[in-house]
C-alpha positions as CSV (number, residue, x, y, z in Angstrom):
1,M,-21.6,12.7,30.8
2,A,-24.5,15.0,29.9
3,M,-24.0,17.5,27.2
4,A,-26.0,20.7,26.7
5,V,-27.7,21.1,23.4
6,D,-27.6,24.5,21.7
7,A,-31.1,25.8,21.5
8,R,-30.6,27.6,18.2
9,R,-32.1,25.8,15.3
10,F,-31.6,25.8,11.5
11,T,-34.7,26.7,9.6
12,T,-33.5,25.5,6.1
13,R,-31.0,23.1,4.7
14,A,-29.4,26.0,2.8
15,A,-28.6,27.7,6.2
16,A,-27.2,24.5,7.6
17,E,-25.0,24.0,4.5
18,A,-23.7,27.6,4.7
19,Y,-22.9,27.0,8.4
20,V,-20.9,23.8,7.5
21,G,-19.0,25.7,4.8
22,G,-18.0,28.4,7.2
23,V,-16.9,26.2,10.2
24,C,-15.2,23.5,8.1
25,F,-13.2,25.7,5.9
26,K,-11.5,28.6,7.7
27,L,-9.9,30.9,5.0
28,G,-6.5,32.4,5.3
29,P,-3.0,32.2,3.8
30,P,-1.7,28.7,4.4
31,R,1.1,28.9,7.0
32,L,0.6,26.3,9.8
33,I,0.9,22.5,10.1
34,G,-0.1,20.2,13.0
35,A,-0.3,16.5,13.6
36,E,-1.8,13.8,15.8
37,L,0.1,10.7,16.7
38,E,-1.4,7.5,18.1
39,W,0.2,4.6,19.9
40,I,-1.2,1.3,21.0
41,T,-0.7,0.8,24.7
42,S,-0.4,-2.2,27.0
43,G,-0.2,-2.8,30.7
44,A,0.7,-5.8,32.9
45,G,0.7,-9.0,31.0
46,H,0.4,-7.1,27.7
47,D,-3.3,-6.5,28.4
48,R,-5.0,-3.2,27.8
49,P,-4.0,-0.7,30.5
50,D,-6.2,-0.1,33.5
51,L,-8.0,3.3,33.2
52,D,-7.1,4.2,36.8
53,A,-3.4,3.5,36.0
54,L,-3.6,5.7,32.9
55,A,-5.2,8.5,34.8
56,A,-2.6,8.3,37.6
57,A,0.2,8.3,35.0
58,L,-1.1,11.3,33.1
59,G,-2.0,13.3,36.2
60,P,-3.0,16.9,35.2
61,H,-2.5,16.0,31.5
62,A,-5.2,13.3,31.6
63,P,-8.1,14.0,29.2
64,T,-11.6,14.6,30.6
65,S,-12.7,11.4,28.9
66,L,-10.5,9.6,31.4
67,A,-10.8,12.0,34.5
68,V,-13.8,14.3,34.4
69,A,-12.3,16.9,36.7
70,S,-8.9,16.9,35.1
71,P,-7.5,20.3,33.9
72,A,-6.2,18.4,30.8
73,L,-3.1,20.5,30.7
74,P,-1.0,20.2,27.5
75,L,2.5,18.8,27.7
76,A,5.6,21.1,27.7
77,H,5.6,21.6,24.0
78,G,1.9,22.2,23.6
79,S,0.6,18.7,22.8
80,A,-2.7,17.6,24.3
81,V,-3.1,14.0,25.4
82,T,-6.3,12.1,24.4
83,L,-7.4,8.5,24.6
84,E,-9.0,6.4,21.9
85,P,-11.7,3.8,22.7
86,G,-9.4,0.8,23.0
87,G,-6.9,2.5,25.2
88,Q,-4.7,3.9,22.4
89,V,-3.0,7.1,23.5
90,E,-2.8,10.1,21.3
91,L,-0.9,13.4,21.1
92,S,-2.5,16.3,19.3
93,S,0.1,18.9,18.6
94,A,-0.2,22.7,18.7
95,P,0.1,24.2,15.1
96,F,3.5,25.3,14.0
97,P,4.9,27.3,11.0
98,S,7.1,24.4,9.8
99,A,7.4,20.6,9.9
100,E,10.8,21.0,11.6
101,Q,9.3,22.9,14.5
102,L,6.4,20.6,14.7
103,C,8.5,17.4,14.8
104,S,10.8,18.8,17.4
105,A,7.9,19.7,19.7
106,L,6.1,16.4,19.1
107,G,9.3,14.4,19.7
108,G,9.8,16.1,23.0
109,D,6.2,15.6,24.1
110,A,6.3,12.0,23.0
111,R,9.3,11.3,25.1
112,T,7.6,12.9,28.1
113,L,4.4,10.9,27.5
114,R,6.4,7.6,27.2
115,G,8.1,8.4,30.5
116,L,4.9,9.2,32.3
117,L,3.2,6.0,31.2
118,A,6.3,3.9,31.9
119,D,6.2,5.0,35.6
120,E,2.9,3.2,35.9
121,G,4.0,0.1,33.9
122,I,2.3,1.1,30.7
123,D,4.1,0.7,27.4
124,M,3.5,2.6,24.1
125,H,3.8,0.6,20.9
126,A,4.6,2.4,17.6
127,A,2.4,0.2,15.5
128,A,-0.6,0.9,13.2
129,A,-2.5,-2.3,14.2
130,D,-2.8,-4.5,17.3
131,V,-1.7,-8.0,16.1
132,A,-2.3,-9.9,19.4
133,R,-5.4,-8.8,21.3
134,P,-9.1,-9.1,20.3
135,A,-10.8,-5.7,19.9
136,R,-12.1,-4.5,23.3
137,R,-13.4,-1.0,24.1
138,V,-12.3,0.4,27.5
139,L,-13.9,3.8,27.3
140,E,-17.6,3.9,28.1
141,M,-18.5,7.3,26.7
142,L,-22.0,7.5,25.2
143,R,-20.4,8.6,21.9
144,Y,-18.5,5.4,21.7
145,R,-21.4,3.2,22.7
146,A,-23.5,4.7,19.9
147,M,-20.5,4.3,17.4
148,Q,-20.1,0.7,18.3
149,D,-23.8,0.1,18.1
150,R,-24.0,1.4,14.5
151,F,-20.7,-0.1,13.3
152,D,-21.6,-3.6,14.8
153,R,-24.7,-3.6,12.6
154,I,-22.5,-3.3,9.5
155,G,-19.7,-5.7,10.3
156,P,-16.6,-6.3,12.5
157,F,-14.5,-3.5,11.0
158,G,-15.8,-0.6,13.2
159,R,-14.9,-2.2,16.5
160,L,-11.5,-3.2,15.1
161,M,-10.8,0.4,14.0
162,M,-12.0,1.9,17.3
163,C,-9.9,-0.5,19.5
164,N,-7.1,-2.0,17.5
165,T,-5.6,0.6,15.2
166,A,-3.4,3.7,15.3
167,A,-2.7,6.4,12.7
168,T,-0.5,9.4,11.9
169,Q,-2.7,12.3,11.0
170,V,-1.5,15.6,9.6
171,S,-3.4,18.9,9.5
172,V,-2.8,21.9,7.2
173,D,-4.5,25.2,6.6
174,A,-7.4,25.0,4.1
175,G,-6.3,27.9,1.9
176,A,-6.6,31.7,1.4
177,D,-9.7,31.6,-0.8
178,A,-12.1,29.1,-2.4
179,A,-9.9,28.6,-5.4
180,E,-6.9,27.7,-3.3
181,V,-9.0,25.5,-1.0
182,A,-10.1,23.6,-4.2
183,E,-6.4,23.2,-5.2
184,R,-5.2,22.0,-1.9
185,W,-8.2,19.6,-1.3
186,A,-7.7,18.1,-4.8
187,A,-4.0,17.7,-4.3
188,L,-4.4,16.0,-0.9
189,D,-6.9,13.6,-2.5
190,A,-4.9,13.0,-5.6
191,I,-1.7,12.1,-3.7
192,G,-3.5,10.2,-1.0
193,P,-3.6,6.7,-2.5
194,A,0.2,6.9,-3.4
195,L,1.1,8.1,0.1
196,L,-1.2,5.6,1.7
197,A,0.6,2.8,-0.2
198,G,4.0,4.4,0.5
199,F,3.5,4.4,4.3
200,A,1.3,1.3,4.7
201,C,2.7,-0.9,7.4
202,S,-0.2,-2.9,9.0
203,P,-0.4,-6.2,7.1
204,R,-1.7,-7.9,10.2
205,L,-4.6,-7.0,12.6
206,C,-6.0,-9.3,15.2
207,G,-9.6,-10.2,14.5
208,I,-9.7,-8.9,10.9
209,P,-11.5,-11.1,8.3
210,D,-9.2,-13.1,6.0
211,G,-7.5,-11.2,3.3
212,D,-4.0,-10.0,2.5
213,W,-3.8,-6.2,2.8
214,A,-0.8,-3.8,3.1
215,S,-2.8,-1.6,5.4
216,Q,-5.4,-3.5,7.4
217,R,-5.9,-0.3,9.4
218,M,-7.1,1.5,6.2
219,R,-9.1,-1.5,5.2
220,A,-11.0,-1.2,8.4
221,W,-11.8,2.4,7.7
222,L,-12.9,1.8,4.2
223,E,-15.2,-1.0,5.2
224,L,-16.7,0.1,8.6
225,D,-19.3,2.6,7.2
226,P,-18.6,3.6,3.6
227,A,-21.1,6.5,3.5
228,R,-19.2,8.0,6.5
229,T,-15.7,7.2,5.6
230,G,-15.6,7.3,1.8
231,P,-13.7,10.0,-0.1
232,G,-15.6,13.4,-0.1
233,P,-16.5,15.4,-3.1
234,L,-13.7,17.0,-5.2
235,T,-15.7,19.5,-7.3
236,D,-16.2,22.7,-5.3
237,P,-15.1,21.1,-2.0
238,I,-16.7,23.8,0.2
239,A,-20.2,23.4,-1.2
240,G,-19.7,19.7,-2.0
241,Y,-18.5,18.8,1.5
242,S,-21.4,20.7,3.1
243,R,-23.9,18.7,1.0
244,W,-22.1,15.4,1.7
245,A,-22.0,16.1,5.5
246,L,-25.7,16.7,5.7
247,D,-26.5,13.5,3.7
248,A,-24.1,11.4,5.8
249,P,-25.6,8.9,8.2
250,L,-26.5,10.2,11.7
251,L,-24.3,8.4,14.2
252,C,-25.8,9.6,17.5
253,V,-28.3,12.0,19.1
254,I,-27.0,14.0,22.0
255,G,-29.2,13.3,25.0
256,G,-30.9,10.4,23.3
257,C,-34.1,9.9,21.3
258,L,-37.7,9.8,22.7
259,G,-38.0,6.9,25.0
260,S,-34.3,6.8,25.9
261,N,-34.8,8.7,29.2
262,G,-32.7,11.6,28.0
263,G,-29.7,9.5,27.4
264,R,-29.5,8.5,31.0
265,D,-29.9,4.8,30.1
266,G,-26.7,5.1,28.1
267,D,-28.3,5.2,24.6
268,W,-27.4,8.0,22.2
269,S,-27.9,5.7,19.2
270,A,-29.6,7.4,16.2
271,P,-32.5,5.9,14.2
272,A,-31.1,3.4,11.7
273,S,-30.5,4.6,8.1
274,A,-31.2,8.2,9.0
275,S,-29.1,11.2,7.8
276,F,-28.6,14.5,9.4
277,A,-30.6,16.0,6.6
278,D,-33.5,13.7,7.6
279,W,-33.4,15.0,11.1
280,L,-33.2,18.6,9.9
281,S,-36.3,18.1,7.6
282,G,-38.5,16.8,10.3
283,A,-38.5,13.2,9.2
284,L,-37.3,12.1,12.6
285,D,-39.7,14.2,14.7
286,D,-41.6,11.2,16.1
287,E,-38.4,9.3,16.9
288,V,-36.1,12.0,18.2
289,G,-38.7,14.5,19.5
290,R,-36.8,17.7,18.5
291,R,-35.0,19.3,15.6
292,P,-31.2,19.6,15.5
293,G,-29.4,22.7,16.8
294,L,-26.0,24.1,16.2
295,A,-24.4,21.8,18.8
296,D,-26.0,18.8,17.1
297,L,-24.5,19.7,13.7
298,D,-21.1,20.5,15.2
299,Y,-21.1,17.1,16.9
300,H,-22.3,15.4,13.7
301,L,-19.3,16.8,11.8
302,T,-16.9,15.1,14.3
303,T,-18.5,11.7,13.4
304,L,-17.4,11.9,9.7
305,F,-14.2,10.2,8.7
306,P,-13.3,10.7,5.1
307,P,-9.6,10.3,4.0
308,V,-9.4,14.1,4.0
309,R,-11.6,15.7,6.6
310,A,-12.5,19.4,6.7
311,C,-12.6,20.8,10.2
312,G,-11.6,24.4,9.8
313,H,-8.3,23.1,8.4
314,L,-7.8,20.0,6.3
315,E,-7.0,16.8,8.2
316,V,-5.2,14.0,6.4
317,R,-6.4,10.7,7.8
318,Y,-5.0,8.1,5.4
319,L,-1.6,7.4,7.0
320,D,-0.7,4.4,9.1
321,A,1.1,5.0,12.4
322,Q,4.8,4.5,11.6
323,P,7.5,2.4,13.4
324,G,9.8,4.2,15.8
325,D,10.2,7.9,15.1
326,L,9.4,7.5,11.3
327,W,6.2,9.5,11.8
328,R,8.3,12.5,11.0
329,V,8.7,11.4,7.4
330,P,5.0,11.7,6.2
331,I,4.6,14.9,8.2
332,A,7.7,16.3,6.4
333,A,6.4,15.0,3.0
334,L,3.1,16.7,3.3
335,D,4.6,20.0,4.5
336,A,7.0,20.0,1.5
337,L,4.4,19.0,-1.1
338,L,2.0,21.7,0.0
339,R,4.7,24.4,0.4
340,D,3.7,26.5,-2.6
341,R,1.2,26.4,-5.4
342,Q,3.8,25.3,-8.0
343,T,4.9,22.3,-5.9
344,L,1.3,21.6,-5.2
345,A,0.5,21.4,-8.9
346,R,3.5,19.2,-9.6
347,A,2.4,16.9,-6.7
348,S,-1.1,16.6,-8.1
349,A,0.2,15.7,-11.5
350,L,2.5,13.0,-10.0
351,G,-0.4,11.6,-8.0
352,A,-2.9,11.7,-10.8
353,P,-2.2,8.2,-12.3
354,A,-3.1,6.6,-8.9
355,A,-5.8,9.1,-7.8
356,G,-9.0,7.4,-6.5
357,R,-7.3,4.1,-6.0
358,W,-7.9,4.0,-2.3
359,R,-8.9,0.4,-2.0
360,E,-6.0,-0.9,-4.2
361,A,-3.5,1.2,-2.2
362,A,-4.7,-0.2,1.1
363,Q,-4.8,-3.8,-0.3
364,F,-1.7,-4.0,-2.5
365,G,0.5,-1.1,-1.2
366,L,3.8,-0.9,-3.0
367,K,3.2,-4.2,-4.8
368,D,1.2,-2.2,-7.3
369,G,3.6,-0.7,-9.8
370,E,1.6,2.4,-10.5
371,L,1.2,3.2,-6.8
372,R,4.9,2.4,-6.1
373,N,6.1,4.7,-8.8
374,A,3.8,7.6,-7.7
375,A,4.8,7.2,-4.1
376,A,8.5,7.3,-5.0
377,E,8.2,10.3,-7.3
378,L,6.2,12.2,-4.7
379,L,8.7,11.6,-2.0
380,F,11.6,12.6,-4.3
381,L,9.7,15.8,-5.1
382,A,9.2,16.4,-1.3
383,A,12.9,15.8,-0.7
384,S,13.8,18.4,-3.3
385,R,11.6,20.9,-1.5
386,S,12.8,20.2,2.0
387,T,16.0,21.3,3.8
388,A,15.6,19.8,7.2
389,F,14.3,16.4,6.0
390,E,15.9,16.1,2.6
391,A,17.8,12.9,3.5
392,D,14.9,11.2,5.3
393,L,12.5,11.9,2.4
394,A,15.0,10.7,-0.2
395,A,15.6,7.5,1.8
396,A,11.8,7.0,1.9
397,A,11.6,7.5,-1.8
398,Q,14.3,4.9,-2.4
399,R,12.6,2.6,0.0
400,C,9.3,2.9,-2.0
401,R,11.2,2.4,-5.3
402,R,12.4,-0.9,-3.9
403,G,8.9,-1.8,-2.8
404,R,9.9,-2.0,0.9
405,T,7.5,-1.0,3.7
406,P,8.6,1.3,6.6
407,V,8.7,-1.6,9.0
408,Q,10.9,-3.6,6.6
409,D,13.3,-0.7,6.3
410,S,13.3,0.0,10.1
411,R,14.4,-3.6,10.6
412,G,17.3,-3.3,8.2
């Protein structure tokens, strides 16, 4: 599908960085929380579902990536339905003032979605990794072709992430001012490895290279393109994220490069080893044939996948999809831990011993004593700050203390 390119251009890198800081960090008192839930899907014979069947099942709720003319209406409680490259289905909630309201709305929309798909013989699987099927992309969007082209040059992890994994993602407001943004960003980063370990539940993933990992899903993210998926800067996150974003690898060029027939031959791939800053500086003039505009930078920002991503709000991307309805627990935990600045500071202190240990968290999970202790203490703190989810969070804290995964506990 063709995409118009904004004709407005950046004249300096400083102007581009200022733009990123403004669009990626919307300032205002923190008050809302949202979430995205993903499920692996299967059709007849447990194969990936047919796209026509998906479109028929979703009807007016089908995303435009699946049915171009679809009105893409949200479900009754405000969640939008989208589709991932391997056929995973996703619900993106509306924002809500509390985790209780959010989970109630998402739960209702999830039940509706499951019923719509079941009518066409499509099953939804609450799992963070596909353990049975080789990775295969079913969506043919130019974005995903370019993504696969780049990731395949690095290794097998990109295709596995795109087609065979599912996550629970939580979004929260960035903060009222630069100081509060820095506090909230640092806290989400500090508690990240412990919560990743606490909710890791993807020890198997079909097609992954040998190696025992608690979260093969997160392993794929860490390995697929480290300059794109590694943790972002902690010092002065607004300015630091803006610099990091411009220096990150360029994934695709809307409309294609020179010689690609304007993208009509199905090639939006970017020049190898080029960053957005290279394109901005003119270093790609001979290959691309134009300088980037606002639409190009907006699109580039959607191709960055750090554990915490800035996209107006702060998007937590380090949590595995959970079994059954246990997705409510990490949502409630983050809501409680970010509720006020005092709790935020306490959470940062509890997460500090394990801060930065992303790889160990994905590999060892709760087998690592430091990560296990931090996860349990954070969840006990969350339980003490939550009314609606106190029992669920306390049970998750006890589970972590025992070193049991969400899947192990869900099976009794």
